[in-house]
C-alpha positions as CSV (number, residue, x, y, z in Angstrom):
1,M,-11.6,-3.2,7.8
2,P,-11.5,-1.3,4.5
3,E,-8.2,-1.6,2.5
4,S,-8.5,2.2,1.9
5,S,-7.9,2.9,5.7
6,Y,-4.2,2.2,5.4
7,E,-1.9,5.2,4.7
8,V,-0.3,5.2,1.3
9,I,2.9,7.4,0.6
10,L,3.0,8.2,-3.0
11,Y,6.2,9.4,-4.7
12,W,7.7,9.7,-8.2
13,D,10.6,7.3,-9.0
14,K,12.8,8.8,-11.5
15,K,14.7,5.8,-12.4
16,D,11.6,3.7,-13.1
17,Q,9.6,6.6,-14.4
18,A,6.6,5.5,-12.5
19,Y,4.6,6.5,-9.3
20,I,5.3,4.4,-6.4
21,A,2.7,3.7,-3.7
22,H,4.2,2.5,-0.6
23,V,2.0,1.1,2.3
24,P,4.3,1.4,5.3
25,E,2.0,-0.4,7.8
26,L,2.1,-3.5,5.7
27,A,5.6,-5.0,5.4
28,G,6.7,-5.1,1.7
29,C,3.4,-3.8,0.4
30,M,4.1,-1.4,-2.6
31,A,2.7,-0.8,-6.1
32,D,3.4,1.4,-8.9
33,G,1.7,3.1,-12.0
34,P,2.2,5.6,-14.6
35,T,-0.2,8.0,-13.0
36,R,-0.9,8.9,-9.5
37,Q,-4.3,7.4,-9.9
38,E,-3.1,4.2,-11.3
39,A,-0.5,3.7,-8.5
40,I,-3.2,4.2,-6.0
41,A,-5.6,2.0,-7.6
42,A,-2.8,-0.6,-7.9
43,A,-2.0,-0.1,-4.1
44,E,-5.6,-0.9,-3.2
45,V,-5.5,-4.1,-5.0
46,V,-2.1,-5.1,-3.5
47,I,-3.5,-4.3,0.0
48,G,-6.2,-6.5,-0.5
49,Q,-4.1,-9.3,-1.7
50,W,-1.7,-8.7,1.3
51,I,-4.5,-8.9,3.7
52,E,-5.8,-12.1,2.0
53,T,-2.5,-13.8,2.1
54,A,-1.8,-12.9,5.7
55,K,-5.3,-14.5,6.7
56,E,-4.5,-17.6,4.7
57,L,-1.1,-17.9,6.6
58,G,-2.5,-17.2,9.9
59,R,-0.5,-14.0,10.2
60,P,-1.6,-11.0,12.2
61,I,-3.1,-8.0,10.2
62,P,-2.1,-4.7,11.5
63,T,-4.9,-2.3,12.4
64,P,-4.8,0.9,10.3
65,R,-3.3,3.6,12.4
66,G,-4.5,6.4,10.2
67,R,-2.4,9.3,9.4
68,L,1.4,9.1,10.2
69,M,3.0,11.7,12.5
70,Y,6.1,11.5,10.3
71,A,7.4,10.1,7.1
């Protein structure tokens, strides 16, 4: 399953002065960056790492649901 299939919620964090990319389907999976593009690119890396770690630990990996109906 491609990492880009997971929904990413992107928002600006005024306190940290960075864009935050949150992947709600993967518990605790977040990344940040100074630009939208960098935050999304960082999220793709973190999603891959999240999935790899889950596999190593024998934990279930959620199937991407696609677009959320609410946020």
